[in-house]
C-alpha positions, 0 to 999 in steps of 0.5 A: 491532483496530478494524475500518474497511471501505472502504465507510465511506471518506467517513465515514472521510476526513471524520473524518481531515480533522479530524484535527490530528495526522494533517496534522501527521504526513502534511505532514512525512513528505511532503517526506522521501520525494518529496524523497528520491526526486528526488534519488535519481533525479536521481543515477541517469541510467538510473533511467528504463530501469532502470523499463522493465526492471522492467516487462518482468520483472514482465510476462514473470512474469505471462504465465508464473506458472504455470512460474515457481511450479512452478520455485520450488516444485522449487528450494525442496523441494531446499535442504530447504524446504516450500511451502504453497499458500494459496486464501484468507487462512483457508488461510494462518491454518490453515497458520501454526497448523498449522506453530507447533503442530507445534513447540509455539510459544507466541510467534512474531516477525514481520517486516513482511509485508502479506500478514499484514496481509491474513490477519490472522495477528496475530489468529489467532494470539493467538486460538490462545493463541500470542503474536505479536510485531511485530518492525519499529518501525513495525508494533510501534508500531501493534500496542501501538495496536491499529491497521492499517498506514497505510503499506505502508513506513511503517506509523506514518507517520500519528503524531507524536512525542507520540503514540508516546511516549504509547503507549510510557508506556501499554504499557511500565509496567515502566519508569521513569515518570520517564524522558525519552522526549522525542526519536526516539532515545530512542523508538528505544532504548526499542523496541529493548530491549524487543523484544531480549528478544523476539527469543530467547522465539520458536519461530517467526519470520514474515517476508514477502517483497519477492521469490521467486526461481524459479532458486534458491528464495531469498526476499529482504527488504529491510529498514532496522532488520535485525529481519527478519534476527534473525525469521528466523534466531533461531526453530527455524522460518521461515515465508515469507508471500508472494503469487503475484506476488512471483515473479521468474525470477532473482537478477540480475532481482531485483537490477535490481527492487531497483534502483528499489524502494529508490529509489522507496520511501525515496530510499536507493540500497539499504535497509540490509538486503537478505537473502537466504534459501534453505531451512533451515540447513545442517550447515556454516551457523553459525545459522538455522532449522531449518525454512523454509516458504513460504506462496504466497496467491493471494486472488483474484490469479489472477483478475486474469491476463488482464484489464484489471487484470493489470497491477496485478500487477507492483506492488512495494510501494514506496509511492511512488503514496501518497507523491505522491498529494494525497488519500493526503496529505490522509486517510492510510491509515486511511481506505481502510479495509483493508490497502492505501491509496492509489492501488494500494489503490483498485486492488487492494482492489476487485480482491481484495475486489470491487466491492460493497465497495470499488468506490468507492475509484478515486473517490478520486483527482484524476487528476493522473497522479502515481501512474503517473508515479512508479511504479518499473514503470509500473502505469497506475493512473489508468487501472485506476482508470477501469475501477473507476469503469466497473464501479462504475457498470454495477453501479448502485453509483453514487449515484443523483444521480451516475448521472443526472448523469452520463447528462444530461452524456453526453446534452449533449456528443452534441449540441455545439450544445446543449451550447454553448447550455447552457453559454453560458448557465450560464456568463454566469448565474454570471458575472453572480452572482458578479461583485462577490465573485468566488466563491460559498459555495454552489451549487445541485447543488454542495453536494459542493463548497461545503461544504468550499471556495468555488467560484470565479465564471466570469470571463468567456466560455467557452473554447469562445466564446474559442476560436472568437474567436480561430480567426476573428482 
């Protein structure tokens, strides 16, 4: 897998902006996600009240996280399962490998898991001689392309149909080279045929978890393909990978969150499959794993508790913020350089990796506020991004030119009379110079703007001048 770092966002973004296939794919997907959410919201009058309830549930858990984690562990153990605590991604890798070796596993099936991506589980398994197979269609596509997900619910959203077809032909060389793969149904059927035999070969199945229920010790996953069910039911061992904030108090609380999750993510009332798993197979069960393991990852999340970034731990990974973000819709997920893209990634990534590694990601925002407006648990993402911008500035990680510019602006706005004279002079000058064309193709100190678009010329007086004149009338 080609590793890209958050520090390379500007370079990545420039490359992505020039990618015609990416722009085509993102344009096609945007209307599906945003339109679907709006329709689902319109059909549910209590949607906003459910969002309030969802926020309150998550806030309550975060304020009592230690209690619910301990209660969850007790319930898992009482049903025959085992809980493993992991401080870092290396701890997760070590635990997964130990479990796999205990049953002499040579093949592992994986349902979709962002924690698996965060911990580089596939790479850890492959380096130990254990084959890892992604069973989610989108995850399978990016796995054979050796890429990271571009979206947290639609991993291959950045790809066009022709790109997927090319990847299938390059990978599935055992199939008829003359076969027709021009339409999505044929691509889906081929993936299903290839993956079906993998389900019966794996000794271990790994899934993520949308929610962990303290009341019952259950894990809940939602999918639209059923791959998660097969990945956890058929192998001898089921491993659940989840971060500590996925806890909810009860099944009733989980149902409230599920009502806003699918509507916010894909516009569905409910995902096709909502699966609740509680412990290993019991004597009366017709199927299920012999062993049930839950690995709970911290990886910096407890450091967010009690800080201005605690609200980010409410996130239920619906992807609504990136579906509505103009920056994400322009550059895609890979530009962000790590597992979590878009507005939620711009807050979570520096929280987990540090301001030195990812402190500039919050600058990739227009602050239009759409991310907060559509968030099902009402995370104030623009406010959190502003906090990270302040941290970046205080750490002197902002480019010198930008820091000096901000200091100059701060000096002026603290002195209104000077500010009015300086701005009035600039606006008048630009008005005179740009009067003929009405725009500028280049301007001193504005190359970051004019490199990509023209700068509109002022049309006359400043807002303050117009306001003053109207007040005196």
